[in-house]
C-alpha positions as CSV (number, residue, x, y, z in Angstrom):
1,M,74.7,-24.5,4.2
2,Q,77.2,-22.0,3.5
3,V,74.7,-19.1,3.2
4,N,72.9,-20.1,6.3
5,R,76.2,-20.3,8.2
6,K,76.9,-16.7,6.8
7,Q,73.5,-15.4,7.8
8,S,74.1,-17.0,11.4
9,K,77.7,-15.5,11.5
10,G,76.2,-11.9,10.3
11,V,73.4,-12.0,13.1
12,Q,75.8,-13.2,15.8
13,G,78.2,-10.6,14.8
14,F,75.5,-7.9,15.1
15,V,74.2,-9.0,18.6
16,D,78.2,-9.3,19.5
17,A,78.6,-5.7,18.2
18,I,75.5,-4.8,20.4
19,Y,77.1,-6.2,23.4
20,L,80.5,-4.9,23.0
21,E,79.1,-1.3,22.4
22,S,76.9,-1.7,25.5
23,V,79.9,-2.7,27.5
24,R,81.9,0.1,26.2
25,R,79.3,2.8,26.7
26,G,77.3,1.5,29.5
27,L,73.7,0.5,30.7
28,L,72.2,3.5,29.1
29,V,73.2,2.8,25.7
30,M,71.9,-0.6,26.0
31,V,68.5,0.6,27.1
32,I,68.1,2.9,24.2
33,I,69.1,0.3,21.5
34,A,66.7,-2.3,23.1
35,T,64.1,0.5,23.4
36,A,64.9,1.1,19.4
37,L,64.7,-2.7,18.6
38,S,61.4,-3.0,20.5
39,A,59.8,0.1,18.6
40,G,60.8,-1.4,15.3
41,L,59.4,-5.0,16.1
42,A,56.1,-3.2,17.4
43,Y,55.9,-1.3,14.0
44,L,56.4,-4.4,12.2
45,V,53.9,-6.4,14.4
46,Y,51.3,-3.3,13.7
47,S,52.0,-3.1,9.8
48,Y,51.7,-6.8,9.1
49,V,49.4,-8.1,11.7
50,L,47.3,-5.6,13.7
51,Y,46.8,-2.7,11.0
52,S,44.3,-5.0,8.7
53,W,42.6,-6.3,11.7
54,I,42.1,-2.6,12.8
55,E,40.6,-1.6,9.5
56,S,38.4,-4.4,9.4
57,D,37.0,-3.6,12.9
58,R,36.5,-0.4,11.7
59,A,34.8,-1.1,8.5
60,Y,32.4,-3.5,10.5
61,K,31.6,-0.9,13.2
62,Q,30.5,1.4,9.9
63,Q,28.3,-1.4,8.9
64,V,26.7,-1.8,12.4
65,V,26.0,1.9,12.5
66,V,24.2,1.7,9.1
67,K,22.3,-1.2,10.2
68,E,21.1,0.5,13.1
69,V,20.0,3.5,11.3
70,E,18.1,1.0,8.8
71,N,16.7,-0.8,11.5
72,K,15.3,2.4,13.2
73,K,13.8,3.5,9.9
74,T,12.1,0.1,9.9
75,E,10.9,0.4,13.3
76,A,9.4,3.7,12.6
77,M,7.5,2.3,9.7
78,L,6.3,-0.8,11.5
79,S,4.9,1.4,14.3
80,T,2.5,3.0,11.8
81,E,1.4,-0.3,10.0
82,P,-1.6,-0.8,12.3
83,Q,-2.8,2.3,11.7
84,F,-2.3,2.1,8.0
85,R,-3.9,-1.3,8.0
86,A,-6.9,0.0,9.8
87,Q,-7.4,2.9,7.4
88,F,-6.9,0.2,4.4
89,N,-9.2,-2.1,5.7
90,K,-11.9,0.8,6.2
91,V,-11.2,1.6,2.7
92,A,-11.9,-1.7,1.5
93,E,-15.1,-2.1,3.6
94,L,-16.3,1.1,2.2
95,F,-15.6,-0.1,-1.3
96,D,-17.7,-3.3,-0.7
97,E,-20.4,-1.1,0.6
98,A,-20.4,1.2,-2.2
99,K,-20.0,-1.4,-5.1
100,P,-23.6,-2.5,-5.1
101,L,-24.7,1.0,-5.2
102,L,-23.0,1.3,-8.8
103,P,-24.1,-1.7,-10.8
104,E,-22.4,-2.6,-14.0
105,E,-23.9,-1.1,-17.3
106,T,-25.2,-4.7,-17.8
107,E,-27.1,-4.8,-14.4
108,V,-29.2,-1.8,-15.2
109,S,-31.9,-4.3,-16.0
110,D,-32.0,-5.4,-12.2
111,V,-32.9,-2.1,-11.5
112,L,-35.9,-2.3,-13.4
113,G,-36.7,-5.5,-11.7
114,Q,-36.5,-3.9,-8.4
115,I,-38.5,-1.0,-9.3
116,E,-41.5,-3.6,-10.6
117,A,-41.2,-5.4,-7.4
118,A,-41.6,-2.0,-5.5
119,A,-44.7,-1.2,-7.5
120,Q,-46.3,-4.7,-6.6
121,R,-45.4,-4.6,-3.1
122,N,-47.2,-1.2,-2.9
123,G,-50.2,-2.1,-5.0
124,V,-49.6,0.5,-7.9
125,K,-49.7,0.2,-11.7
126,L,-46.6,0.9,-13.3
127,T,-46.5,1.8,-17.1
128,G,-44.0,2.8,-19.6
129,L,-41.1,1.3,-17.5
130,Q,-38.1,1.2,-19.9
131,A,-34.8,2.1,-19.6
132,V,-33.2,4.4,-22.2
133,R,-30.9,2.3,-24.2
134,Q,-27.7,4.5,-24.3
135,S,-25.8,5.6,-21.0
136,I,-24.3,9.0,-21.1
137,K,-21.4,10.3,-18.9
138,S,-23.4,12.0,-16.0
139,P,-23.1,15.6,-16.3
140,T,-23.4,16.1,-12.2
141,A,-21.6,13.0,-11.0
142,A,-17.8,12.8,-12.0
143,K,-16.7,9.6,-13.6
144,L,-20.2,8.0,-13.4
145,Y,-22.7,7.2,-16.2
146,E,-26.4,7.5,-15.9
147,R,-29.3,6.0,-17.7
148,E,-32.7,7.4,-17.6
149,I,-35.8,5.4,-16.8
150,P,-39.1,7.0,-17.4
151,A,-42.2,5.4,-16.2
152,V,-45.8,6.5,-15.0
153,V,-47.1,5.0,-11.8
154,T,-50.9,5.1,-11.0
155,G,-52.6,4.4,-7.7
156,S,-54.3,6.0,-4.7
157,Y,-52.3,9.1,-3.3
158,P,-50.9,7.2,-0.1
159,Q,-49.9,4.1,-2.2
160,V,-47.9,6.4,-4.7
161,V,-46.2,8.1,-1.9
162,R,-45.1,4.7,-0.4
163,F,-44.1,3.6,-3.6
164,L,-41.9,6.5,-4.3
165,S,-40.5,6.4,-0.8
166,D,-39.7,2.7,-1.2
167,I,-37.8,3.1,-4.5
168,S,-35.9,6.1,-2.8
169,R,-34.4,3.5,-0.2
170,M,-33.3,1.0,-2.9
171,P,-29.8,-0.1,-2.6
172,R,-29.0,1.8,-5.8
173,I,-28.1,5.4,-6.5
174,L,-31.3,6.6,-7.9
175,L,-32.6,10.1,-8.6
176,V,-36.1,11.1,-9.2
177,R,-36.6,14.2,-11.7
178,D,-39.2,15.4,-14.3
179,Y,-41.7,14.6,-11.5
180,S,-45.5,15.5,-12.1
181,I,-48.8,14.5,-10.7
182,A,-52.3,14.3,-12.4
183,S,-55.2,13.9,-10.4
184,L,-58.0,11.1,-11.5
185,K,-61.2,10.4,-10.2
186,S,-60.0,7.9,-7.4
187,S,-56.6,7.9,-8.0
188,V,-53.5,9.8,-8.9
189,S,-51.1,9.2,-11.7
190,A,-47.6,10.3,-11.2
191,G,-45.2,10.6,-14.2
192,F,-41.3,10.7,-13.4
193,T,-37.9,9.8,-14.6
194,L,-35.6,7.7,-12.8
195,V,-31.8,8.1,-13.3
196,A,-29.9,5.1,-12.5
197,Y,-26.3,5.6,-12.1
198,H,-23.9,2.8,-12.8
199,A,-20.1,2.4,-12.9
200,P,-18.0,3.3,-16.1
201,P,-17.0,0.7,-18.5
202,P,-14.4,-1.9,-17.3
203,A,-11.8,-0.2,-20.0
204,E,-12.3,3.3,-18.0
205,M,-12.2,2.0,-14.6
206,P,-8.9,2.0,-12.4
207,P,-7.5,-1.4,-11.5
208,L,-8.5,-2.4,-8.1
209,P,-5.8,-2.8,-5.1
210,K,-4.1,-6.1,-4.9
211,D,-5.6,-6.9,-1.4
212,I,-9.3,-5.9,-2.4
213,A,-8.9,-8.1,-5.4
214,M,-7.7,-10.9,-3.5
215,N,-10.6,-10.4,-1.1
216,N,-13.0,-10.7,-3.8
217,E,-11.5,-13.6,-5.3
218,V,-11.7,-15.4,-1.9
219,N,-15.2,-14.3,-1.4
220,L,-16.2,-15.7,-4.8
221,Q,-14.4,-19.1,-4.0
222,R,-16.4,-19.1,-0.8
């Protein structure tokens, strides 16, 4: 209680001193003193209240600027997404179209069956049709393997021509080489070597893109 009274008396004395001084020196001194007190009070308010708020507001504005820059980058990326998706889908479609042209090594026997079916359709006799057991890396087609399929086809000239034309349109990548023709009494005999290209072993193949792999899984489930 005594301390409070002393403080009250001290404050009161300070105020009284200011009042007496203002009476002695006039209104101008009183205005100067009031201005100084207001400036001091304003500084205290700024230091303890407004400064932290201003700094917080400045940091927030900087964060907003950073976010706006990031948003502009994101908008620029999204603006090109439809074009990217269209190109990606085109690549996926081309991959799906090209995959049947390159069978797995174990599917080369299917190629032999298709050649035999072509011979039956065109009424020619096919002999010696047997794929070479060992596939080799193609010297002309990078990253592909090839397997030779020697054969002899016998029939009339038009039939042989249609047969060769037929197998050239098969949904596989085939190449005819070592071609030779021998004329018989009522027919011709054509010897040739078919080269069937196939995809490399799984260990040498790059992984499929995720979207294509997922599409393949969905198609298999259907």
